[in-house]
C-alpha angles and dihedrals in degrees: 000000000000117000103183124086115267113218113210097156103088092137087066095051138322136232113255122255107258087231090058093050093052094044092049092050089054092045092052091048095049111019113050100143131130110243090217090061117100099212126093095268090052092046089052088056090045087057093053090046092056093042090056090047089054090050095050091044092053091051091060097028102242135128113279093233091063097061117096121187123230140173089262145306094304094058092043089053090049091050092051096050103036092036091053092046095050094049094050111079104171105038123063105177128100132171133211137152135261093244102055126126114271090249084070101035096047090046088055092049090054092047088054087056087052091056103266122133114236127195116199109203121220118235130216126250092284096050093256127141109230117213095231088058092056091042089056095049100045117102138183092262093051107121100169140027116191118188128159121243095222129004119252097218108037101019096233111161118220125220090247098169091056094044093048091050089054091050092049094048088058093047098252131129123245126222124187126197101213097167091122098039105047109098092014101065132011110287109187113165092198091058095041092047097212127157098218134013134187126214138168137214100217091058092061100047095276132119124287120250097054131092140144142227119209110210121183113241111265098028113123120216126185117231132230100185120068130191136086096003096243119170091031089307091296094108115016118201136088107287120250092242098182090049094045091045089054093045092054093050091046089052090053095049092045091052091054097047116021098101096057092038093053092044087060094045092050089053091051093044092051092048088050094051095044091051091049092052095046096047104032123051127208095035132126143192116239120217134022114337094219112010095066139110111279096233098046128098116170104186130183122201115201124231094025142081117248093218093059092049091048089056093049091049091048091052088051090055098258119127120206135134143253089215139307112003089228092061103027089110093061122096092211118104120261109283087208096057091040089053088052088058094249112154136185136317087038094036097067096035101066130115132183121228116185123177133209149131113010097011111138137197090244090055092051092049093047089050090054090051091053094045091052090051097044097042091053090049092050094047091054089057096041119101089210096062110104116241 
């Protein structure tokens, strides 16, 4: 019987690499300078800032000068959307999808209040944006399309290269939220041919409070924060140097090992799903069966409420999620599952399991044991379970 907590919520956040923790501690003890200062200690900090920029740029295969540090994925998404809108004077239409992160959807709602026209694309039963759907929605006055690379709840991977080509053919910019995909699948900006891309440190075993926006050279973005002009005036404010330093090192470590790590996580994920299907009836996998992140398993169990199962698992020391970590406190059903056309009883019975650093086969098999027990218990109590 396992006694330690089993963490299966790596899509929400990841434990930091031990090397990053140690290096950040040393950095904070010995390198406290402000990179905007002209003296030696400031120049020392500036050197570390630019080294981190190089490390992040290398991970996604872009020019170092096109990476801008932010406080995380949410701020990077906001800069892309609001910056793109404020720099465009003649066009007032932007497009996104119904399954985006709230950082995108709520930004679009605000832009609507400011007079912009927003089209929310439907997705298919797997949560994927089909190219023909975008092609039908794009207009002459479309200035920006923002579609996520991989969904944070169900793990479905979108055909970003095809979608970006459609946007470019119509003269629109293309932004991709790649917070969930960087470090899990190959994310090469040159191959994807996107104009802007968002990523986040704490999704790749780095510290929280650091993220980045890639912006293709030559694209003008308006700014909404004013001050010292840091990050080439795109994002004023003293840089979070410990976080950026850790982000850079995490990006370097991720670049070296993500393929082997994700190969192992996919093996464990597939073992987990196959064991669930063989031992628990009336369950389903949400999202695309193949075009999905290798560490993600969003599962629904008929006749029970996912919230109740989540609480049972938590009391048994197993950490998962009822959906996006940013909205897990909400009592509303998942907007992602609703957009996919999933209805009750499956809608309210879904849990997201996401694997990562430190997860073992023993933990996976123990989780299946607990799930089998708790699902059976809840179904006995459920009025919806057939006699």
